[in-house]
N, C-alpha and C positions, 0 to 999 in steps of 0.2 A: 466402550472406551475408544478414545481417538488416539492415533499415533501422531506424535509431534514430529514433523519433517523438517523443522527449522534447525539450521546449524550455526548461524552467526548471531552476534549480539544485535538487539533491536532497541530502537527509541520508542517507548510506549507514549501514547498521548494523541493529541488531536492536531492533524494537519489537514487543512481543507484541500479538497481535490475537485476538479471539474473535468468532466469527459468532454468529447467533442460536441456533444449537444447542450453543453453547459449545465448538465445535471450536477448538482452538488453532492459529492460523496464525502465519506469520513474515513481517515485512516485509523486503524486500530494499533498498528505498529509499523515501524519503518526500519529496514536493515540495509546492510551494504549491498545486498543482492536484490532486494525488492520490497514489497510491503503487503499488508493485509488491508483491504478496502472493504468498508460496510456500505451497503446500499439500502434505501428505504424499502420497507416491506413490500410495497406494491410494485417495485421496479424489477425487471428481469435480470438474472445474473448472466453475464457473458459466458460462453461455453469454454470449457477447458481447451486450451490451444488457441483461442482467439487472440489476435493482436488488439491492444488498446492504446490509445493516445490520451494522455492526461496532462492537466496542468496542476501542479502541486505547490502549495505554499510551504516553503522551508525557511523559517526565520522571517526575514524581511523580504525575501525574494520569492517570486512566482516563477517556476521553471516548467518547460514542456519536456515530457518524457515519453518514450516508446516503451511498451512492455508487452509480455505475453501472460495470459491467464494460465497458472499451472495446477490450481485446485480450488475447490469450493470447501468451505469450512462449516461444519455442523456445530451449532452452539447449544446442542442438547436441549435442556429445559427451557431455552428461549427461542422458540421457533420463529418469532417475529424478527429476530436478528438474522440478517443474511449478509454473508461476506464471501470474498474471493481473494486468493493470493496471487500476486503477480511477480514475475522476475523481470528485471530491467533488461532492455536490448539496446545495444549501441548507445549507452549512456554517455553523454558529452563529458569530458574530463572535468570541467568546471562544475557541472551538476554532481558528478561523483564526489567531488571534494565538499560540496555542500551537505550531501547525504551522509558522508563519512563523518563531517564534523558534528552534525545533528545527533548521530548515533554515539559518537565519542563523548560529546557534552552530556547527554543523558546517562551514559555509564558512569562518568565522573561524579555526576550528582547523586547517584543512587547507592 
């Protein structure tokens, strides 16, 4: 049994993400505080505590963010799925507004 450490609302869905090496990743959900990122089965997970720099597509915009890996996620019966959670670090106020709007829009639609 996994313990859900998430506290804030999240926008579920697909936002494309690229890391510094232009590897394409997928978000599983986006929140005011961070997001859950899925990597391909053969790609290594960054270590907990590692800083990450990403480009994220939110709506029509692609934004750069800095974050830190806070945990790895176990998908139980789906061992081919690999993901990690990040918390934003020093998020630009304009980007925070985009994130907040995406989460709010998803909450209003559900």
